[in-house]
N, C-alpha and C positions, 0 to 999 in steps of 0.2 A: 504493500500500500504506500503510495507516494505522499509527499507532504501536502500537496493540494487537496487530495481526498481527505486526509486527516483533518485539515483546517475546516473542511465542510462538515465532516461527520461528527467531530467532537462537539461543536455547538448544538447540532441536532440531538445528540445523545443527552447533553445537559438539559435541553428543552424537554425531552422525554422524562428525565428524572424529576424535573420541576412539576410536570403534569401528574406524575405518579404520587408525589408527596401529598397532594390534596385528594386525588381521585381514588386512591385505595381506601381510605376511611369512608369517603362519601359513597363509594360503590358498595361497600359492606352494608351501609345503612340503607341504601336504595334497595338492595336485595332483601334485607330484613323487612322493609316496609312494603315490599311487593309493588313497587312503582318502577318497573324496569324501563319503561319507555319515557320516564321523566327526563332522563338525560338527553335523549334524542329530541324531545319536545323543546326543552330549554335551549339546547344548542341551536336548534333550527330557528327559534324565536330570536336568539341573540344574533344569528346570521341575518335574520330579517332586518334587524337594526343596522347591520353593516351595509346591507343592500340599500337601505334608505339613505344612509350617510353618503354612499356613492352617488345616488340620484340627486342628492342635495349639494353635490360638489364640495363635500367637506373633507375629502381625502387628504388635502394639504394641511388640515388642522387636526392632527392625531388626538389631542385631548377631547375635541368635540365628537370625533368618531367613537372614542372609548366611552364617552358619556352617553351617547345615543345607544350603543350596543348594550351597555350596562342597564340603562333605563328599560330597554326592551326586555332584557332577560329578567329584570326584577318584576316587570308587569306579568311576564310569563310565570314567575315564581308565585306571585299573588294568585294567579288563576289556578295553578296546580294546588296551592294550599286550600283554596276554596273548594276545588273538586274533591280533594282528600277529605275535607271536613263534611261537606254537604252530600257528596255522592260516593261514599266509600264502596258500595256494592258494585259499581260500574266504573270505578276510577280508571282502571287500565284502558278501557274502551275510550273514555273521554280524553285521557292523556294522549292516546294514540291518534285520536281525531285532531287534537291540538297540533300534533306534529305534522300531520298531513296538510292541515290548513295553512300552517306557517310555511311549509315547503312549497305548497302551491302558490301562496301569496308571493313568495320570493320569485318564483318563475314568472308570474304575471307582471311583477314590477320590472323584471329584467327583459321582458318580451321585446322591447324596442331597443335593447342595447346590443350593438354588433359584437361586443365581447362577452355576451351573456354566458356562453358555453365555458369560456375560460374562467370567469368569475365563479360559476357554479362548481366547477371542478376544484378550484382553490378552496371553496367553502367546505366541500365534502371530503376531499382527500388531503387538503392542506399543502403547505409549502415548508415542511419541517427542515429541509436542507438549506433553506435560505433565511433562517431566523437571524436577526441582528442582535448585537450585544445589548442595545437599548431594550429590545423586547425581552431578553433574558433577565436583565436587571429588574425591569418593571415587574415581570412575572414572579421573580424571586421575592421581591418585596411584598407583592400581593399575596403570594402563597404563605409567607410568614405571618402576615396579618390574619389570613383566613384560618390558619392552623391555630393561632392564638385564640381567635374567636370560637373555633370549634371546641377547644379544650375548655374554655370558659362556659360555653353552653352545655357541654357534656357533664359539668359538675352537677351534683345532686340537686342543688337548689335552683338550677336553671333548666331542668329536664323538660319542663312544660314548654319553654320557648323553642327548644330543639325539636319538640314533637310537632310544632306548628309551622308558622311562617318563617321562623328563624332558620330552620333546616333548608327550606327551599331558597331563601335569600342567599345563604352561604353557597349553596349548590349553584345558583344562577351566576354569581360572581366568579366562582371558580371555572365554570364551564365557559363563560364569556371570554376569559383570558385564554383558555386552552384551545378553543375553536380557532382563534386567530393564529395560534402556534402550529397546531397539528391537524386541524380539520375535524368535521363531525364524526367520521368513521373511527378515527383513532381515539377521540374522546369517549365514544361508546365502548370501544375495546378496552381502554385503560380503566374505565369504571367497572365493567362487568366481568371481563375474563379473569383477572386475579381473584376477585371476590367469589365468583362462581366456582373456580377450580378448588378453592379452599373452604367452601361453605360448611363442610363437615368437621373441620378441625376445631378443637377446643383450645389447644395450646399452640403458640408460635404461628398463629394464623397470619398476623400482619407481616412477620418476617418472610414467611413462605410466599405470600401474595406479592410482596415487594420483589422477591427473587424472580418470580414469574414475569412480572412487568419489566424489570431491568433486563433480564435475559431476552425477552421478546424484542425490546427496542434494540439491543445490541446486535442480535442475529439478523433482525429485519434490515437494519441500516447496512450491515456488512453485505448481506445478499443483494441489496439494492445497488451497492457500489460495484460488487464483483460481476453481477449479471445485467447491469444497466436496467433495473426494474424501478417502477414507481415506488418511492420510499414509503409513503403512507400505507399503500396496499400491502407491501411486503412486510411491514411491521405488524399490521393487523393479523396476517396469516401466521407469522412467526410467533406472535403472542398467543394466538389461539392454539397452535400446536404445542407450545410450551405448557399452556394451561391444561391441555388434554393429557399430555404425558404426566404432568404433576398429579392430576386427579387420579390417574390410574395407579400411580405409585403410592398415593396416600391410603393408608389403612386406618379408617376411623376407629376400628375396634381397639386399636392400640393407643388411641388418644383418650385418656381418662382424665 
C-alpha cells in the first residue's frame, strides 16, 4: 500500500471509529426498543434537510447547512417520539412510512437538479474516502458531547428523559453528523450489525460489538482500495460478514 492510499484510508478509518463511538450504544438501545427503522427514518429526514440546504444555495455556508440538517433531524426525532408514545402497537409501520416519505420527498425536491443522481448516491453511500480534517474534528467534538449527554441521561435519575424525546434527540444529532460522513447505508450498518451480532451476550457485549465494527471498517476500506470497489458498499458487506461470523462463534450458553 503506497503513501497516497494510506493518506486517504487513514482519515476514512478514523471517521468510521468516530461513527462507531456513538452508534454502538445507540444501536443497542434501538434494538432493545424495537425501533429498527428509526435510524433509516432519521437519517433520511436529516438528508432531506441537506437537500433543502442545497436548493436554498446554502452550501457555501456550512454552519447554516448543519443547522438546517440538525433542525430537520430533530423534527424527525419529535415525530418518532410521538409515534412511540401514541402508536406503540404500529410504531414500526409508521416509522417505516416516515422513511419512505422522506426518501420520496428528497427525490421530488431533486427532480429538477441535473446532478440529482450524484447527490442521491452521496447521501446513500457517502463519501467516506474524502472526509476532511475539519469534518473529523467537528464530529469528534460532537461525539464527545453526545456521549457525555448519553451517560448523563443513562443515570438512574434521568431514565425517564432517555425513554422519551431525549433518546430520539441524541439519536437524531448523532445520525445527522454520521450521514454526512459515511452515508445512510453505513449509518444503518454501524447501528444495527454490531448490536444484532451480539444481542445474546451478557458480558463484554460492547467490546465485542466494537471489535465487529472496527474490523468491518478496516476490511471494507482495504478491499475497496485493493479491488477499486465503492468504499461504503464494501464496508457494509465486510461488517455484515464480520457480524455473521461473530454471531456464529458466540455461544450464549457460556455467557452467564
